[in-house]
All heavy atoms as a GROMACS GRO file, in nm:
protein
  608
    1MET      N    1   2.406   0.140  -1.456
    1MET     CA    2   2.284   0.067  -1.438
    1MET      C    3   2.256   0.025  -1.299
    1MET      O    4   2.148   0.037  -1.254
    1MET     CB    5   2.282  -0.054  -1.534
    1MET     CG    6   2.148  -0.123  -1.539
    1MET     SD    7   2.032  -0.014  -1.628
    1MET     CE    8   1.890  -0.116  -1.640
    2SER      N    9   2.362  -0.014  -1.230
    2SER     CA   10   2.342  -0.054  -1.090
    2SER      C   11   2.304   0.058  -1.002
    2SER      O   12   2.220   0.039  -0.910
    2SER     CB   13   2.466  -0.124  -1.043
    2SER     OG   14   2.460  -0.161  -0.904
    3ASN      N   15   2.361   0.177  -1.025
    3ASN     CA   16   2.324   0.292  -0.946
    3ASN      C   17   2.176   0.332  -0.968
    3ASN      O   18   2.111   0.378  -0.864
    3ASN     CB   19   2.412   0.413  -0.986
    3ASN     CG   20   2.558   0.388  -0.938
    3ASN    OD1   21   2.591   0.316  -0.844
    3ASN    ND2   22   2.647   0.457  -1.006
    4LEU      N   23   2.126   0.317  -1.089
    4LEU     CA   24   1.987   0.346  -1.106
    4LEU      C   25   1.894   0.258  -1.030
    4LEU      O   26   1.796   0.300  -0.973
    4LEU     CB   27   1.951   0.338  -1.257
    4LEU     CG   28   1.818   0.369  -1.303
    4LEU    CD1   29   1.785   0.512  -1.277
    4LEU    CD2   30   1.800   0.338  -1.446
    5ILE      N   31   1.930   0.131  -1.020
    5ILE     CA   32   1.847   0.033  -0.937
    5ILE      C   33   1.849   0.059  -0.792
    5ILE      O   34   1.751   0.061  -0.724
    5ILE     CB   35   1.892  -0.112  -0.972
    5ILE    CG1   36   1.858  -0.149  -1.113
    5ILE    CG2   37   1.828  -0.209  -0.878
    5ILE    CD1   38   1.908  -0.279  -1.164
    6VAL      N   39   1.974   0.101  -0.749
    6VAL     CA   40   1.984   0.133  -0.605
    6VAL      C   41   1.898   0.257  -0.567
    6VAL      O   42   1.828   0.270  -0.470
    6VAL     CB   43   2.131   0.160  -0.567
    6VAL    CG1   44   2.145   0.221  -0.429
    6VAL    CG2   45   2.205   0.035  -0.582
    7ILE      N   46   1.900   0.366  -0.659
    7ILE     CA   47   1.826   0.477  -0.636
    7ILE      C   48   1.678   0.452  -0.645
    7ILE      O   49   1.604   0.493  -0.557
    7ILE     CB   50   1.862   0.590  -0.741
    7ILE    CG1   51   2.001   0.642  -0.721
    7ILE    CG2   52   1.766   0.708  -0.744
    7ILE    CD1   53   2.061   0.727  -0.826
    8LEU      N   54   1.632   0.367  -0.735
    8LEU     CA   55   1.492   0.325  -0.740
    8LEU      C   56   1.448   0.244  -0.618
    8LEU      O   57   1.346   0.269  -0.568
    8LEU     CB   58   1.472   0.244  -0.872
    8LEU     CG   59   1.324   0.220  -0.911
    8LEU    CD1   60   1.251   0.351  -0.931
    8LEU    CD2   61   1.324   0.140  -1.042
    9ASN      N   62   1.536   0.164  -0.567
    9ASN     CA   63   1.513   0.086  -0.446
    9ASN      C   64   1.488   0.186  -0.330
    9ASN      O   65   1.394   0.167  -0.249
    9ASN     CB   66   1.620  -0.016  -0.413
    9ASN     CG   67   1.596  -0.147  -0.485
    9ASN    OD1   68   1.489  -0.181  -0.516
    9ASN    ND2   69   1.705  -0.210  -0.508
   10VAL      N   70   1.574   0.280  -0.311
   10VAL     CA   71   1.572   0.380  -0.203
   10VAL      C   72   1.437   0.450  -0.216
   10VAL      O   73   1.369   0.483  -0.115
   10VAL     CB   74   1.692   0.468  -0.203
   10VAL    CG1   75   1.679   0.582  -0.113
   10VAL    CG2   76   1.818   0.378  -0.163
   11LEU      N   77   1.400   0.501  -0.336
   11LEU     CA   78   1.285   0.581  -0.358
   11LEU      C   79   1.157   0.502  -0.320
   11LEU      O   80   1.066   0.549  -0.264
   11LEU     CB   81   1.274   0.636  -0.494
   11LEU     CG   82   1.369   0.742  -0.537
   11LEU    CD1   83   1.361   0.783  -0.680
   11LEU    CD2   84   1.350   0.863  -0.453
   12ILE      N   85   1.156   0.370  -0.360
   12ILE     CA   86   1.042   0.290  -0.327
   12ILE      C   87   1.030   0.263  -0.179
   12ILE      O   88   0.920   0.266  -0.120
   12ILE     CB   89   1.050   0.154  -0.407
   12ILE    CG1   90   1.024   0.176  -0.555
   12ILE    CG2   91   0.954   0.056  -0.351
   12ILE    CD1   92   1.044   0.058  -0.642
   13ILE      N   93   1.144   0.243  -0.116
   13ILE     CA   94   1.142   0.221   0.027
   13ILE      C   95   1.096   0.351   0.106
   13ILE      O   96   1.015   0.348   0.200
   13ILE     CB   97   1.268   0.169   0.084
   13ILE    CG1   98   1.290   0.028   0.033
   13ILE    CG2   99   1.282   0.174   0.229
   13ILE    CD1  100   1.427  -0.029   0.061
   14ILE      N  101   1.141   0.464   0.058
   14ILE     CA  102   1.099   0.593   0.111
   14ILE      C  103   0.951   0.618   0.099
   14ILE      O  104   0.874   0.652   0.186
   14ILE     CB  105   1.176   0.706   0.063
   14ILE    CG1  106   1.326   0.707   0.117
   14ILE    CG2  107   1.111   0.845   0.087
   14ILE    CD1  108   1.411   0.802   0.039
   15GLY      N  109   0.897   0.579  -0.022
   15GLY     CA  110   0.756   0.592  -0.050
   15GLY      C  111   0.674   0.496   0.040
   15GLY      O  112   0.569   0.530   0.091
   16MET      N  113   0.729   0.375   0.065
   16MET     CA  114   0.658   0.275   0.139
   16MET      C  115   0.655   0.326   0.296
   16MET      O  116   0.544   0.316   0.350
   16MET     CB  117   0.733   0.134   0.140
   16MET     CG  118   0.660   0.028   0.199
   16MET     SD  119   0.730  -0.135   0.196
   16MET     CE  120   0.849  -0.128   0.065
   17VAL      N  121   0.760   0.375   0.347
   17VAL     CA  122   0.764   0.424   0.475
   17VAL      C  123   0.674   0.547   0.494
   17VAL      O  124   0.599   0.559   0.595
   17VAL     CB  125   0.907   0.456   0.521
   17VAL    CG1  126   0.914   0.525   0.653
   17VAL    CG2  127   0.985   0.322   0.529
   18ALA      N  128   0.680   0.638   0.393
   18ALA     CA  129   0.595   0.762   0.403
   18ALA      C  130   0.447   0.728   0.396
   18ALA      O  131   0.371   0.783   0.475
   18ALA     CB  132   0.633   0.852   0.286
   19SER      N  133   0.407   0.631   0.306
   19SER     CA  134   0.267   0.596   0.306
   19SER      C  135   0.222   0.521   0.429
   19SER      O  136   0.108   0.542   0.475
   19SER     CB  137   0.238   0.516   0.178
   19SER     OG  138   0.305   0.396   0.178
   20ALA      N  139   0.309   0.441   0.485
   20ALA     CA  140   0.274   0.373   0.613
   20ALA      C  141   0.261   0.477   0.732
   20ALA      O  142   0.169   0.458   0.807
   20ALA     CB  143   0.381   0.273   0.652
   21ILE      N  144   0.345   0.576   0.735
   21ILE     CA  145   0.336   0.681   0.834
   21ILE      C  146   0.204   0.756   0.817
   21ILE      O  147   0.141   0.795   0.909
   21ILE     CB  148   0.468   0.766   0.837
   21ILE    CG1  149   0.582   0.691   0.895
   21ILE    CG2  150   0.436   0.898   0.920
   21ILE    CD1  151   0.712   0.766   0.877
   22MET      N  152   0.174   0.792   0.697
   22MET     CA  153   0.049   0.859   0.664
   22MET      C  154  -0.073   0.787   0.703
   22MET      O  155  -0.163   0.839   0.758
   22MET     CB  156   0.044   0.903   0.509
   22MET     CG  157   0.132   1.005   0.476
   22MET     SD  158   0.108   1.074   0.303
   22MET     CE  159   0.135   0.924   0.207
   23ALA      N  160  -0.066   0.648   0.678
   23ALA     CA  161  -0.180   0.562   0.724
   23ALA      C  162  -0.203   0.568   0.875
   23ALA      O  163  -0.313   0.557   0.917
   23ALA     CB  164  -0.160   0.417   0.677
   24CYS      N  165  -0.095   0.585   0.951
   24CYS     CA  166  -0.108   0.593   1.096
   24CYS      C  167  -0.152   0.730   1.144
   24CYS      O  168  -0.209   0.735   1.246
   24CYS     CB  169   0.026   0.557   1.168
   24CYS     SG  170   0.075   0.394   1.135
   25HIS      N  171  -0.132   0.834   1.063
   25HIS     CA  172  -0.156   0.968   1.115
   25HIS      C  173  -0.277   1.031   1.054
   25HIS      O  174  -0.317   1.139   1.104
   25HIS     CB  175  -0.029   1.062   1.091
   25HIS     CG  176   0.077   1.033   1.180
   25HIS    ND1  177   0.074   1.066   1.310
   25HIS    CD2  178   0.195   0.974   1.154
   25HIS    CE1  179   0.193   1.036   1.366
   25HIS    NE2  180   0.269   0.972   1.273
   26PHE      N  181  -0.352   0.973   0.961
   26PHE     CA  182  -0.466   1.027   0.907
   26PHE      C  183  -0.576   1.021   1.010
   26PHE      O  184  -0.587   0.925   1.077
   26PHE     CB  185  -0.505   0.967   0.773
   26PHE     CG  186  -0.437   1.005   0.654
   26PHE    CD1  187  -0.400   0.917   0.548
   26PHE    CD2  188  -0.401   1.146   0.634
   26PHE    CE1  189  -0.329   0.963   0.442
   26PHE    CE2  190  -0.330   1.184   0.528
   26PHE     CZ  191  -0.298   1.097   0.430
   27GLU      N  192  -0.666   1.126   1.014
   27GLU     CA  193  -0.777   1.128   1.100
   27GLU      C  194  -0.890   1.036   1.047
   27GLU      O  195  -0.952   0.972   1.119
   27GLU     CB  196  -0.822   1.276   1.119
   27GLU     CG  197  -0.725   1.366   1.177
   27GLU     CD  198  -0.737   1.368   1.330
   27GLU    OE1  199  -0.852   1.346   1.376
   27GLU    OE2  200  -0.643   1.404   1.388
   28LYS      N  201  -0.914   1.047   0.917
   28LYS     CA  202  -1.026   0.962   0.856
   28LYS      C  203  -0.976   0.824   0.825
   28LYS      O  204  -0.864   0.809   0.777
   28LYS     CB  205  -1.073   1.034   0.735
   28LYS     CG  206  -1.147   1.168   0.762
   28LYS     CD  207  -1.212   1.216   0.631
   28LYS     CE  208  -1.289   1.342   0.660
   28LYS     NZ  209  -1.361   1.389   0.543
   29LEU      N  210  -1.061   0.728   0.857
   29LEU     CA  211  -1.022   0.596   0.838
   29LEU      C  212  -1.014   0.560   0.691
   29LEU      O  213  -0.931   0.475   0.649
   29LEU     CB  214  -1.127   0.501   0.910
   29LEU     CG  215  -1.115   0.494   1.059
   29LEU    CD1  216  -1.224   0.408   1.117
   29LEU    CD2  217  -0.982   0.451   1.103
   30LEU      N  218  -1.102   0.617   0.602
   30LEU     CA  219  -1.098   0.598   0.460
   30LEU      C  220  -0.962   0.640   0.406
   30LEU      O  221  -0.903   0.566   0.324
   30LEU     CB  222  -1.210   0.658   0.390
   30LEU     CG  223  -1.224   0.629   0.235
   30LEU    CD1  224  -1.240   0.476   0.220
   30LEU    CD2  225  -1.339   0.708   0.185
   31SER      N  226  -0.911   0.749   0.443
   31SER     CA  227  -0.779   0.793   0.404
   31SER      C  228  -0.661   0.701   0.439
   31SER      O  229  -0.575   0.672   0.374
   31SER     CB  230  -0.760   0.938   0.454
   31SER     OG  231  -0.844   1.034   0.410
   32SER      N  232  -0.678   0.652   0.561
   32SER     CA  233  -0.578   0.548   0.614
   32SER      C  234  -0.578   0.427   0.534
   32SER      O  235  -0.475   0.367   0.512
   32SER     CB  236  -0.612   0.523   0.765
   32SER     OG  237  -0.584   0.636   0.843
   33VAL      N  238  -0.701   0.382   0.498
   33VAL     CA  239  -0.711   0.260   0.415
   33VAL      C  240  -0.643   0.279   0.281
   33VAL      O  241  -0.575   0.191   0.225
   33VAL     CB  242  -0.859   0.213   0.406
   33VAL    CG1  243  -0.875   0.110   0.295
   33VAL    CG2  244  -0.902   0.169   0.538
   34ILE      N  245  -0.665   0.392   0.218
   34ILE     CA  246  -0.612   0.425   0.092
   34ILE      C  247  -0.450   0.435   0.101
   34ILE      O  248  -0.388   0.383   0.020
   34ILE     CB  249  -0.667   0.557   0.036
   34ILE    CG1  250  -0.817   0.536  -0.002
   34ILE    CG2  251  -0.591   0.606  -0.087
   34ILE    CD1  252  -0.887   0.663  -0.034
   35ALA      N  253  -0.405   0.492   0.204
   35ALA     CA  254  -0.256   0.501   0.228
   35ALA      C  255  -0.204   0.362   0.250
   35ALA      O  256  -0.093   0.327   0.209
   35ALA     CB  257  -0.222   0.585   0.347
   36LEU      N  258  -0.284   0.275   0.315
   36LEU     CA  259  -0.238   0.137   0.342
   36LEU      C  260  -0.231   0.057   0.201
   36LEU      O  261  -0.139  -0.020   0.181
   36LEU     CB  262  -0.341   0.062   0.426
   36LEU     CG  263  -0.304  -0.081   0.472
   36LEU    CD1  264  -0.175  -0.086   0.547
   36LEU    CD2  265  -0.422  -0.141   0.548
   37GLY      N  266  -0.318   0.087   0.112
   37GLY     CA  267  -0.318   0.035  -0.026
   37GLY      C  268  -0.197   0.081  -0.099
   37GLY      O  269  -0.136   0.003  -0.169
   38ALA      N  270  -0.161   0.209  -0.082
   38ALA     CA  271  -0.037   0.262  -0.145
   38ALA      C  272   0.089   0.188  -0.096
   38ALA      O  273   0.182   0.164  -0.162
   38ALA     CB  274  -0.030   0.411  -0.117
   39THR      N  275   0.082   0.158   0.033
   39THR     CA  276   0.199   0.087   0.098
   39THR      C  277   0.213  -0.048   0.036
   39THR      O  278   0.316  -0.103  -0.002
   39THR     CB  279   0.177   0.070   0.252
   39THR    OG1  280   0.162   0.198   0.304
   39THR    CG2  281   0.292   0.001   0.315
   40GLY      N  282   0.093  -0.113   0.004
   40GLY     CA  283   0.098  -0.243  -0.063
   40GLY      C  284   0.155  -0.234  -0.201
   40GLY      O  285   0.222  -0.319  -0.256
   41ILE      N  286   0.119  -0.123  -0.277
   41ILE     CA  287   0.174  -0.100  -0.415
   41ILE      C  288   0.319  -0.091  -0.408
   41ILE      O  289   0.393  -0.144  -0.488
   41ILE     CB  290   0.103   0.016  -0.475
   41ILE    CG1  291  -0.038  -0.015  -0.504
   41ILE    CG2  292   0.173   0.058  -0.604
   41ILE    CD1  293  -0.128   0.101  -0.546
   42PHE      N  294   0.375  -0.005  -0.309
   42PHE     CA  295   0.519   0.012  -0.306
   42PHE      C  296   0.589  -0.120  -0.270
   42PHE      O  297   0.693  -0.146  -0.320
   42PHE     CB  298   0.546   0.119  -0.196
   42PHE     CG  299   0.533   0.262  -0.245
   42PHE    CD1  300   0.447   0.342  -0.178
   42PHE    CD2  301   0.603   0.307  -0.349
   42PHE    CE1  302   0.428   0.480  -0.215
   42PHE    CE2  303   0.588   0.442  -0.395
   42PHE     CZ  304   0.507   0.527  -0.332
   43ALA      N  305   0.519  -0.206  -0.176
   43ALA     CA  306   0.585  -0.332  -0.146
   43ALA      C  307   0.579  -0.422  -0.266
   43ALA      O  308   0.686  -0.498  -0.293
   43ALA     CB  309   0.501  -0.398  -0.040
   44ALA      N  310   0.485  -0.420  -0.348
   44ALA     CA  311   0.479  -0.508  -0.466
   44ALA      C  312   0.584  -0.462  -0.566
   44ALA      O  313   0.658  -0.540  -0.628
   44ALA     CB  314   0.332  -0.499  -0.539
   45ALA      N  315   0.605  -0.331  -0.582
   45ALA     CA  316   0.716  -0.280  -0.670
   45ALA      C  317   0.854  -0.318  -0.617
   45ALA      O  318   0.936  -0.354  -0.694
   45ALA     CB  319   0.705  -0.123  -0.680
   46GLU      N  320   0.873  -0.317  -0.485
   46GLU     CA  321   1.007  -0.354  -0.437
   46GLU      C  322   1.034  -0.505  -0.459
   46GLU      O  323   1.133  -0.548  -0.491
   46GLU     CB  324   1.005  -0.327  -0.283
   46GLU     CG  325   1.133  -0.356  -0.216
   46GLU     CD  326   1.257  -0.278  -0.271
   46GLU    OE1  327   1.232  -0.160  -0.314
   46GLU    OE2  328   1.370  -0.322  -0.269
   47PHE      N  329   0.918  -0.595  -0.435
   47PHE     CA  330   0.939  -0.735  -0.459
   47PHE      C  331   0.971  -0.758  -0.612
   47PHE      O  332   1.049  -0.839  -0.648
   47PHE     CB  333   0.821  -0.804  -0.423
   47PHE     CG  334   0.798  -0.827  -0.273
   47PHE    CD1  335   0.678  -0.799  -0.213
   47PHE    CD2  336   0.911  -0.875  -0.205
   47PHE    CE1  337   0.665  -0.815  -0.082
   47PHE    CE2  338   0.894  -0.887  -0.066
   47PHE     CZ  339   0.774  -0.862   0.000
   48LEU      N  340   0.911  -0.674  -0.696
   48LEU     CA  341   0.943  -0.694  -0.843
   48LEU      C  342   1.084  -0.658  -0.876
   48LEU      O  343   1.153  -0.719  -0.951
   48LEU     CB  344   0.848  -0.605  -0.917
   48LEU     CG  345   0.835  -0.628  -1.069
   48LEU    CD1  346   0.793  -0.769  -1.101
   48LEU    CD2  347   0.740  -0.531  -1.132
   49LEU      N  348   1.136  -0.545  -0.807
   49LEU     CA  349   1.277  -0.504  -0.828
   49LEU      C  350   1.373  -0.612  -0.763
   49LEU      O  351   1.491  -0.628  -0.812
   49LEU     CB  352   1.310  -0.375  -0.769
   49LEU     CG  353   1.252  -0.257  -0.851
   49LEU    CD1  354   1.283  -0.126  -0.771
   49LEU    CD2  355   1.324  -0.255  -0.980
   50LEU      N  356   1.326  -0.691  -0.665
   50LEU     CA  357   1.411  -0.796  -0.611
   50LEU      C  358   1.395  -0.926  -0.679
   50LEU      O  359   1.446  -1.026  -0.630
   50LEU     CB  360   1.369  -0.807  -0.457
   50LEU     CG  361   1.406  -0.688  -0.367
   50LEU    CD1  362   1.344  -0.718  -0.234
   50LEU    CD2  363   1.556  -0.672  -0.356
   51HIS      N  364   1.340  -0.922  -0.797
   51HIS     CA  365   1.330  -1.046  -0.887
   51HIS      C  366   1.248  -1.153  -0.814
   51HIS      O  367   1.287  -1.268  -0.823
   51HIS     CB  368   1.463  -1.096  -0.932
   51HIS     CG  369   1.547  -0.996  -1.005
   51HIS    ND1  370   1.508  -0.948  -1.129
   51HIS    CD2  371   1.657  -0.921  -0.964
   51HIS    CE1  372   1.600  -0.859  -1.168
   51HIS    NE2  373   1.686  -0.844  -1.070
   52ALA      N  374   1.135  -1.114  -0.748
   52ALA     CA  375   1.034  -1.205  -0.702
   52ALA      C  376   0.902  -1.179  -0.756
   52ALA      O  377   0.813  -1.126  -0.688
   52ALA     CB  378   1.043  -1.199  -0.551
   53PRO      N  379   0.883  -1.209  -0.880
   53PRO     CA  380   0.753  -1.170  -0.946
   53PRO      C  381   0.634  -1.241  -0.885
   53PRO      O  382   0.521  -1.187  -0.888
   53PRO     CB  383   0.775  -1.210  -1.092
   53PRO     CG  384   0.873  -1.306  -1.097
   53PRO     CD  385   0.966  -1.273  -0.978
   54ASP      N  386   0.647  -1.366  -0.840
   54ASP     CA  387   0.533  -1.441  -0.778
   54ASP      C  388   0.491  -1.364  -0.655
   54ASP      O  389   0.373  -1.352  -0.621
   54ASP     CB  390   0.568  -1.583  -0.752
   54ASP     CG  391   0.699  -1.599  -0.674
   54ASP    OD1  392   0.778  -1.499  -0.672
   54ASP    OD2  393   0.720  -1.713  -0.625
   55VAL      N  394   0.576  -1.326  -0.574
   55VAL     CA  395   0.555  -1.258  -0.440
   55VAL      C  396   0.495  -1.114  -0.474
   55VAL      O  397   0.397  -1.069  -0.403
   55VAL     CB  398   0.674  -1.248  -0.356
   55VAL    CG1  399   0.644  -1.169  -0.222
   55VAL    CG2  400   0.740  -1.379  -0.323
   56ALA      N  401   0.545  -1.053  -0.583
   56ALA     CA  402   0.496  -0.920  -0.621
   56ALA      C  403   0.349  -0.934  -0.665
   56ALA      O  404   0.267  -0.838  -0.630
   56ALA     CB  405   0.578  -0.863  -0.733
   57ILE      N  406   0.320  -1.027  -0.748
   57ILE     CA  407   0.177  -1.055  -0.792
   57ILE      C  408   0.086  -1.075  -0.663
   57ILE      O  409  -0.020  -1.023  -0.658
   57ILE     CB  410   0.166  -1.158  -0.887
   57ILE    CG1  411   0.236  -1.120  -1.022
   57ILE    CG2  412   0.020  -1.193  -0.919
   57ILE    CD1  413   0.249  -1.232  -1.124
   58SER      N  414   0.135  -1.161  -0.574
   58SER     CA  415   0.052  -1.183  -0.457
   58SER      C  416   0.033  -1.060  -0.373
   58SER      O  417  -0.077  -1.029  -0.324
   58SER     CB  418   0.112  -1.290  -0.373
   58SER     OG  419   0.125  -1.412  -0.449
   59GLU      N  420   0.135  -0.987  -0.348
   59GLU     CA  421   0.130  -0.860  -0.279
   59GLU      C  422   0.039  -0.757  -0.341
   59GLU      O  423  -0.036  -0.688  -0.274
   59GLU     CB  424   0.271  -0.803  -0.249
   59GLU     CG  425   0.267  -0.669  -0.181
   59GLU     CD  426   0.214  -0.678  -0.032
   59GLU    OE1  427   0.226  -0.787   0.028
   59GLU    OE2  428   0.153  -0.583   0.013
   60ALA      N  429   0.048  -0.751  -0.480
   60ALA     CA  430  -0.043  -0.664  -0.545
   60ALA      C  431  -0.178  -0.694  -0.537
   60ALA      O  432  -0.276  -0.612  -0.513
   60ALA     CB  433   0.008  -0.649  -0.692
   61ALA      N  434  -0.217  -0.821  -0.545
   61ALA     CA  435  -0.347  -0.869  -0.538
   61ALA      C  436  -0.409  -0.856  -0.396
   61ALA      O  437  -0.518  -0.812  -0.378
   61ALA     CB  438  -0.354  -1.017  -0.587
   62VAL      N  439  -0.328  -0.895  -0.298
   62VAL     CA  440  -0.382  -0.900  -0.159
   62VAL      C  441  -0.352  -0.761  -0.091
   62VAL      O  442  -0.443  -0.704  -0.037
   62VAL     CB  443  -0.328  -1.014  -0.080
   62VAL    CG1  444  -0.359  -1.007   0.063
   62VAL    CG2  445  -0.357  -1.141  -0.136
   63GLY      N  446  -0.236  -0.716  -0.085
   63GLY     CA  447  -0.194  -0.598  -0.011
   63GLY      C  448  -0.245  -0.467  -0.073
   63GLY      O  449  -0.275  -0.372   0.001
   64ALA      N  450  -0.253  -0.463  -0.205
   64ALA     CA  451  -0.292  -0.334  -0.263
   64ALA      C  452  -0.440  -0.337  -0.315
   64ALA      O  453  -0.490  -0.229  -0.328
   64ALA     CB  454  -0.200  -0.308  -0.388
   65ALA      N  455  -0.497  -0.447  -0.324
   65ALA     CA  456  -0.634  -0.456  -0.384
   65ALA      C  457  -0.734  -0.515  -0.288
   65ALA      O  458  -0.835  -0.447  -0.249
   65ALA     CB  459  -0.640  -0.534  -0.508
   66LEU      N  460  -0.719  -0.637  -0.240
   66LEU     CA  461  -0.814  -0.705  -0.161
   66LEU      C  462  -0.832  -0.655  -0.022
   66LEU      O  463  -0.938  -0.630   0.017
   66LEU     CB  464  -0.782  -0.852  -0.167
   66LEU     CG  465  -0.886  -0.947  -0.102
   66LEU    CD1  466  -1.020  -0.938  -0.190
   66LEU    CD2  467  -0.836  -1.091  -0.098
   67SER      N  468  -0.721  -0.629   0.041
   67SER     CA  469  -0.737  -0.579   0.180
   67SER      C  470  -0.798  -0.441   0.197
   67SER      O  471  -0.891  -0.426   0.279
   67SER     CB  472  -0.600  -0.582   0.254
   67SER     OG  473  -0.550  -0.708   0.270
   68PRO      N  474  -0.755  -0.345   0.114
   68PRO     CA  475  -0.829  -0.215   0.118
   68PRO      C  476  -0.972  -0.229   0.084
   68PRO      O  477  -1.058  -0.158   0.134
   68PRO     CB  478  -0.751  -0.126   0.020
   68PRO     CG  479  -0.620  -0.185   0.015
   68PRO     CD  480  -0.631  -0.329   0.033
   69PHE      N  481  -1.003  -0.312  -0.015
   69PHE     CA  482  -1.144  -0.334  -0.053
   69PHE      C  483  -1.230  -0.390   0.066
   69PHE      O  484  -1.338  -0.340   0.089
   69PHE     CB  485  -1.156  -0.427  -0.175
   69PHE     CG  486  -1.292  -0.463  -0.215
   69PHE    CD1  487  -1.373  -0.361  -0.276
   69PHE    CD2  488  -1.351  -0.579  -0.187
   69PHE    CE1  489  -1.504  -0.394  -0.316
   69PHE    CE2  490  -1.479  -0.613  -0.223
   69PHE     CZ  491  -1.560  -0.522  -0.288
   70ILE      N  492  -1.175  -0.488   0.131
   70ILE     CA  493  -1.249  -0.545   0.245
   70ILE      C  494  -1.261  -0.442   0.352
   70ILE      O  495  -1.369  -0.432   0.423
   70ILE     CB  496  -1.176  -0.666   0.298
   70ILE    CG1  497  -1.185  -0.777   0.194
   70ILE    CG2  498  -1.225  -0.715   0.432
   70ILE    CD1  499  -1.095  -0.902   0.231
   71PHE      N  500  -1.159  -0.357   0.384
   71PHE     CA  501  -1.162  -0.254   0.483
   71PHE      C  502  -1.275  -0.150   0.451
   71PHE      O  503  -1.349  -0.107   0.527
   71PHE     CB  504  -1.035  -0.187   0.502
   71PHE     CG  505  -0.929  -0.265   0.587
   71PHE    CD1  506  -0.795  -0.269   0.544
   71PHE    CD2  507  -0.971  -0.331   0.704
   71PHE    CE1  508  -0.707  -0.346   0.621
   71PHE    CE2  509  -0.882  -0.398   0.777
   71PHE     CZ  510  -0.745  -0.405   0.732
   72ILE      N  511  -1.275  -0.115   0.325
   72ILE     CA  512  -1.375  -0.004   0.274
   72ILE      C  513  -1.514  -0.065   0.288
   72ILE      O  514  -1.606   0.007   0.344
   72ILE     CB  515  -1.344   0.039   0.128
   72ILE    CG1  516  -1.220   0.122   0.136
   72ILE    CG2  517  -1.460   0.118   0.077
   72ILE    CD1  518  -1.159   0.154   0.000
   73VAL      N  519  -1.536  -0.183   0.251
   73VAL     CA  520  -1.666  -0.248   0.262
   73VAL      C  521  -1.705  -0.259   0.413
   73VAL      O  522  -1.826  -0.229   0.451
   73VAL     CB  523  -1.671  -0.389   0.197
   73VAL    CG1  524  -1.796  -0.459   0.228
   73VAL    CG2  525  -1.665  -0.374   0.041
   74ALA      N  526  -1.616  -0.296   0.491
   74ALA     CA  527  -1.646  -0.303   0.641
   74ALA      C  528  -1.677  -0.172   0.695
   74ALA      O  529  -1.775  -0.153   0.781
   74ALA     CB  530  -1.526  -0.364   0.717
   75LEU      N  531  -1.609  -0.063   0.657
   75LEU     CA  532  -1.639   0.071   0.713
   75LEU      C  533  -1.777   0.120   0.661
   75LEU      O  534  -1.848   0.178   0.734
   75LEU     CB  535  -1.525   0.167   0.651
   75LEU     CG  536  -1.395   0.169   0.726
   75LEU    CD1  537  -1.294   0.269   0.652
   75LEU    CD2  538  -1.413   0.214   0.866
   76LYS      N  539  -1.811   0.086   0.533
   76LYS     CA  540  -1.938   0.134   0.488
   76LYS      C  541  -2.053   0.051   0.567
   76LYS      O  542  -2.154   0.106   0.584
   76LYS     CB  543  -1.955   0.101   0.335
   76LYS     CG  544  -1.858   0.181   0.256
   76LYS     CD  545  -1.886   0.332   0.274
   76LYS     CE  546  -1.798   0.414   0.189
   76LYS     NZ  547  -1.804   0.556   0.210
   77LYS      N  548  -2.026  -0.077   0.597
   77LYS     CA  549  -2.137  -0.153   0.670
   77LYS      C  550  -2.147  -0.106   0.810
   77LYS      O  551  -2.259  -0.098   0.853
   77LYS     CB  552  -2.092  -0.301   0.669
   77LYS     CG  553  -2.093  -0.363   0.531
   77LYS     CD  554  -2.216  -0.437   0.504
   77LYS     CE  555  -2.199  -0.504   0.372
   77LYS     NZ  556  -2.333  -0.556   0.326
   78ILE      N  557  -2.032  -0.073   0.874
   78ILE     CA  558  -2.044  -0.027   1.010
   78ILE      C  559  -2.100   0.106   1.029
   78ILE      O  560  -2.183   0.132   1.112
   78ILE     CB  561  -1.893  -0.036   1.075
   78ILE    CG1  562  -1.849  -0.178   1.094
   78ILE    CG2  563  -1.900   0.035   1.210
   78ILE    CD1  564  -1.707  -0.189   1.134
   79ARG      N  565  -2.068   0.197   0.945
   79ARG     CA  566  -2.104   0.331   0.948
   79ARG      C  567  -2.225   0.372   0.874
   79ARG      O  568  -2.268   0.482   0.868
   79ARG     CB  569  -1.994   0.426   0.919
   79ARG     CG  570  -1.871   0.419   1.005
   79ARG     CD  571  -1.782   0.524   0.982
   79ARG     NE  572  -1.671   0.511   1.081
   79ARG     CZ  573  -1.570   0.580   1.083
   79ARG    NH1  574  -1.544   0.666   0.981
   79ARG    NH2  575  -1.479   0.573   1.179
   80GLY      N  576  -2.282   0.280   0.799
   80GLY     CA  577  -2.400   0.305   0.717
   80GLY      C  578  -2.374   0.393   0.598
   80GLY      O  579  -2.453   0.457   0.547
   81GLY      N  580  -2.249   0.402   0.552
   81GLY     CA  581  -2.218   0.478   0.436
   81GLY      C  582  -2.156   0.607   0.453
   81GLY      O  583  -2.119   0.671   0.360
   82ASP      N  584  -2.147   0.661   0.573
   82ASP     CA  585  -2.085   0.792   0.596
   82ASP      C  586  -1.954   0.781   0.659
   82ASP      O  587  -1.921   0.683   0.726
   82ASP     CB  588  -2.169   0.885   0.696
   82ASP     CG  589  -2.197   0.820   0.828
   82ASP    OD1  590  -2.194   0.706   0.841
   82ASP    OD2  591  -2.226   0.892   0.922
   83ASP      N  592  -1.862   0.873   0.630
   83ASP     CA  593  -1.720   0.863   0.676
   83ASP      C  594  -1.705   0.980   0.764
   83ASP      O  595  -1.688   1.094   0.722
   83ASP     CB  596  -1.625   0.860   0.559
   83ASP     CG  597  -1.486   0.838   0.607
   83ASP    OD1  598  -1.468   0.781   0.715
   83ASP    OD2  599  -1.389   0.879   0.531
   84LYS      N  600  -1.690   0.959   0.898
   84LYS     CA  601  -1.687   1.074   0.995
   84LYS      C  602  -1.536   1.086   1.038
   84LYS      O  603  -1.470   0.992   1.048
   84LYS     CB  604  -1.771   1.046   1.115
   84LYS     CG  605  -1.913   1.059   1.081
   84LYS     CD  606  -1.990   1.030   1.198
   84LYS     CE  607  -2.149   1.034   1.170
   84LYS     NZ  608  -2.229   1.014   1.274
   0.00000   0.00000   0.00000
């Protein structure tokens, strides 16, 4: 059972690092914001595996939902709805 948790932790951390790297390398800002939201989801999953459900809920609400939503709304307001 312990080996399964270690493997799951490693996979989540790899996913978090990969999505953070993708957020930095995407050309389009909307794609970067979506990758940033995926990083928040991976972070929330890691906090859940570390037995910190209160932090996981906060990270899921803010890091995976609220921040990308605010970024998307700001991009739409600045660019007038088009994504170049």
